[in-house]
C-alpha positions as a printed Julia matrix, in Angstrom:
284×3 Matrix{Float64}:
 -19.01  -14.0     0.26
 -15.78  -14.54    0.85
 -14.99  -16.61    3.99
 -14.24  -13.82    6.79
 -12.16  -16.39    8.36
  -9.62  -16.46    5.55
  -9.42  -12.91    4.87
  -7.09  -13.89    1.96
  -7.13  -10.2     0.68
  -5.34   -9.23    3.86
  -6.41   -8.4     7.44
  -9.08   -5.96    7.8
  -8.38   -2.36    8.76
  -8.84   -2.14   12.67
  -9.83    1.47   12.05
 -13.24    0.47   10.51
 -14.59   -1.53   12.7
 -17.27   -0.09   14.57
 -16.42   -0.88   18.26
 -12.97    1.12   17.04
 -15.33    3.8    17.1
 -15.08    6.91   19.52
 -17.61    6.49   21.73
 -19.05    3.08   21.02
 -21.38    1.51   23.79
 -21.52    4.77   25.41
 -25.04    7.01   25.61
 -24.45   10.48   26.11
 -26.96   12.75   27.25
 -25.69   15.82   25.37
 -23.47   17.18   23.08
 -21.55   18.72   26.14
 -20.41   15.01   27.19
 -19.0    14.22   24.23
 -15.21   13.79   25.2
 -12.9    14.69   22.04
  -9.55   12.75   22.27
  -7.0    15.64   22.61
  -4.49   13.74   20.58
  -6.79   14.62   17.65
  -5.25   16.94   14.86
  -6.46   18.54   12.03
  -4.37   18.72    8.74
  -3.61   21.49    6.79
  -4.54   20.59    3.39
  -6.77   22.74    1.34
 -10.36   21.4     0.0
  -8.59   21.47   -3.84
  -5.93   19.38   -2.17
  -8.02   16.94   -0.84
 -10.02   16.7    -4.47
  -6.75   15.71   -5.91
  -7.38   12.03   -6.44
 -10.47   12.9    -8.18
  -9.47   11.92  -11.53
 -13.29   12.93  -13.08
 -12.75   16.69  -13.82
 -10.0    15.32  -16.64
 -11.28   12.02  -17.8
 -12.05   13.46  -21.34
  -8.63   14.83  -21.22
  -6.44   13.78  -24.0
  -2.8    11.98  -22.93
  -1.17   14.33  -24.41
  -2.73   17.22  -22.52
  -2.01   15.09  -19.25
   1.49   14.65  -20.03
   1.56   18.66  -20.02
  -0.33   19.6   -17.04
   1.91   16.8   -15.12
   5.06   19.03  -16.26
   3.07   22.15  -15.2
   2.9    24.44  -11.89
  -0.28   23.65  -10.3
   0.59   20.77   -7.91
  -3.07   19.8    -7.14
  -3.25   19.26  -10.86
  -0.15   17.46  -11.05
  -1.3    15.08   -8.6
  -4.49   14.21   -9.98
  -3.58   13.7   -13.7
  -0.69   11.35  -12.31
  -3.44    9.11  -11.21
  -5.82    9.71  -14.02
  -2.59    8.35  -16.36
  -2.53    5.03  -14.5
  -5.79    4.41  -15.75
  -5.18    4.91  -19.36
  -3.28    1.91  -20.65
  -6.1     0.34  -22.58
  -6.53    3.38  -24.18
  -2.6     3.61  -25.66
  -0.92    1.6   -28.34
   2.5     1.09  -27.4
   4.29    4.03  -29.02
   2.21    5.98  -26.84
   2.34    3.93  -23.37
   6.62    4.55  -23.98
   5.82    8.11  -24.01
   3.54    8.56  -21.24
   5.86    6.1   -19.25
   8.69    8.48  -19.91
   6.91   11.44  -19.11
   5.85    9.79  -15.96
   9.51    8.67  -15.11
  10.6    12.41  -15.38
   7.71   13.49  -12.87
   8.11   10.47  -10.24
  12.4    11.04  -10.33
  12.54   15.31  -10.35
   9.15   16.67   -8.98
   9.26   18.5    -5.63
   6.14   16.95   -4.29
   6.0    13.87   -2.6
   2.58   12.83   -3.81
   3.2    13.62   -6.88
   6.25   11.2    -7.28
   4.54    8.55   -5.21
   1.36    8.42   -7.79
   3.5     9.13  -10.79
   5.32    5.37   -9.53
   2.26    4.25   -9.18
   1.29    4.48  -12.54
   4.36    3.27  -13.6
   3.88    0.35  -12.24
   0.72   -0.01  -13.7
   1.74    1.34  -16.91
   4.95   -0.17  -17.58
   5.05   -3.9   -17.66
   8.58   -5.01  -19.44
   9.5    -1.19  -19.72
  12.67   -0.68  -18.69
  12.6     3.18  -17.76
   9.79    2.29  -15.85
  11.72   -0.36  -13.95
  14.53    1.45  -13.23
  12.79    4.19  -12.06
  10.97    2.05   -9.2
  14.17    1.19   -8.41
  15.37    4.17   -7.85
  12.63    5.53   -5.96
  12.99    2.61   -3.48
  15.48    5.22   -2.18
  13.32    8.12   -1.94
  13.57   10.53    1.16
   9.76   10.11    1.6
   8.42    6.72    3.29
   5.13    6.55    0.91
   7.16    7.16   -2.3
   9.81    4.29   -1.49
   6.62    2.04   -0.06
   4.64    2.64   -3.67
   7.91    2.07   -5.57
   8.21   -1.33   -3.67
   4.18   -1.47   -5.19
   5.18   -0.46   -8.66
   8.38   -3.24   -9.01
   6.16   -5.92   -7.5
   3.94   -5.55  -10.32
   6.11   -4.85  -13.2
   9.33   -7.58  -12.26
   9.29   -8.8    -8.72
  11.34  -11.55   -9.19
  13.42   -9.88  -11.51
  13.93   -7.31   -8.76
  14.29   -9.32   -5.45
  17.21   -7.48   -4.32
  15.38   -3.92   -4.32
  12.47   -5.83   -2.33
  14.82   -7.87    0.34
  16.69   -4.49    0.86
  12.76   -2.47    1.34
  12.95   -5.1     4.53
  15.29   -2.84    6.14
  13.32    0.3     5.61
  12.94    2.65    8.43
   9.73    2.82    7.82
   6.74    0.35    8.67
   5.19    0.48    4.62
   8.32   -0.25    2.66
   8.57   -3.13    5.05
   5.29   -4.54    4.66
   4.96   -4.3     1.34
   8.05   -6.05    0.59
   7.06   -8.7     2.92
   4.35   -9.23    0.99
   6.32   -9.43   -2.37
   8.69  -11.61   -1.19
   5.69  -13.83   -0.15
   4.22  -14.05   -3.06
   7.29  -14.83   -4.82
   8.47  -17.44   -2.77
   5.64  -18.73   -0.33
   6.62  -21.11    2.44
  10.7   -20.75    1.45
   9.34  -17.05    3.01
   9.57  -18.19    6.36
  12.38  -16.98    7.87
  11.93  -13.1     6.49
   8.23  -13.36    8.12
   9.52  -14.8    11.04
  11.83  -11.66   11.71
   8.74   -9.54   11.32
   7.41  -11.49   14.19
   8.86   -8.6    16.54
   9.39   -5.58   14.44
   8.21   -2.4    16.19
   5.6    -1.74   13.95
   1.84   -3.53   14.33
   1.18   -3.36   11.15
   4.25   -5.33   10.15
   3.33   -7.61   12.83
  -0.53   -7.77   11.55
   0.92   -8.82    8.13
   3.56  -11.24    9.35
   0.39  -12.6    11.13
  -1.28  -12.72    8.71
   1.26  -14.12    5.81
   2.12  -16.87    8.5
  -1.14  -18.48    8.09
  -0.11  -19.49    4.56
   2.93  -21.56    5.3
   2.58  -25.0     6.86
   5.3   -25.09    9.72
   5.38  -25.47   12.99
   7.55  -22.49   13.68
   5.18  -20.59   11.97
   2.9   -21.62   14.09
   4.55  -21.01   16.87
   5.31  -17.69   16.06
   1.22  -17.12   15.57
   0.86  -18.63   18.83
   3.07  -15.99   20.3
   1.81  -13.32   18.22
  -2.19  -14.72   19.98
  -0.26  -12.69   23.19
   0.44   -9.59   21.2
   0.02   -5.94   23.16
  -1.92   -5.07   19.68
  -5.65   -6.33   19.43
  -5.66   -6.29   15.76
  -2.53   -8.34   15.74
  -3.79  -10.95   18.26
  -6.97  -10.85   16.31
  -5.07  -11.85   13.17
  -2.71  -14.2    14.27
  -5.89  -16.41   15.7
  -7.73  -15.97   12.75
  -3.81  -17.46   10.73
  -3.89  -20.51   12.78
  -7.29  -21.57   11.72
  -6.66  -21.25    7.87
  -5.75  -24.0     5.61
  -2.02  -22.62    4.71
  -2.57  -24.61    1.03
  -5.83  -22.48    0.21
  -4.49  -19.61    1.54
  -1.64  -19.49   -0.68
  -3.62  -20.41   -3.51
  -6.08  -17.78   -2.81
  -3.61  -15.01   -1.52
  -3.96  -11.82   -3.96
  -1.93   -8.88   -2.07
  -2.74   -6.17    0.14
  -6.27   -3.83   -0.23
  -5.94   -4.1    -3.67
  -9.0    -1.8    -5.75
 -10.08   -0.11   -2.18
 -10.4     3.12   -0.4
  -9.34    2.05    2.96
  -6.74    4.47    4.75
  -4.83    3.85    7.64
  -4.32    5.78   10.82
  -2.15    9.11    9.77
  -2.77    8.56    6.19
  -5.5    10.61    4.04
  -6.71   10.28    0.22
  -3.7    12.51   -0.85
  -0.98    9.78    1.0
  -2.78    6.38    1.03
  -1.84    2.91    1.24
   0.02    1.62   -1.29
  -2.29   -1.32   -3.05
   0.05   -4.07   -3.21
């Protein structure tokens, strides 16, 4: 079992903690005593849209069929097959992968649906190793108008060639949305280790608690007095998750952290506030 104190795969999502659940510790007498948060909003996604991430219905379809659907009119199915194509790498030969990558690149740069573009660039990150089209597409999408597409493009570049695309990753540190900023910092920490100290110190004062949380987490991997001073300051942050992450980071062994660090919540179903299965956290 992984040592929770090291948290080498990233800080836990605060929304998953039982004590964060509405009504925790309360004992209402009946339903009429339960107050619903007035800030809760219910999205307008249809059941079909919410099922778009389920690729089981197309798991037996050929890659040619999936590419045809990706170019079709059904937006839900385009989302589904973009995700499905990401998992087909082991079943394709080199020429087939090239064809699929080009189909995904077209969808990623031309589809008018944000989620299709996001899922297509995610697939490119998984299939396009060494492919110039995949890399150039991901670089282009770092300027997409949708922030979650930009965030996923950063993930793709991290997978495809983080060192060769450091210029774009550094530019993403100044993105106006927290997700690209956070993902860029994670990628650059993986690239530079302790030499990423200055960029992480800059994120200690980021307006987003998600960025500050990750800055605290990554600073745990840097054996430097400035890192420890920043973590000490973050233990007084106004957000509980940042305070707790900073406290844990002060306890980990920096060298062990760097050796074990594998990036953010890869391969999980974790979602964040404001996100859902169709707009989920990029798995850098």
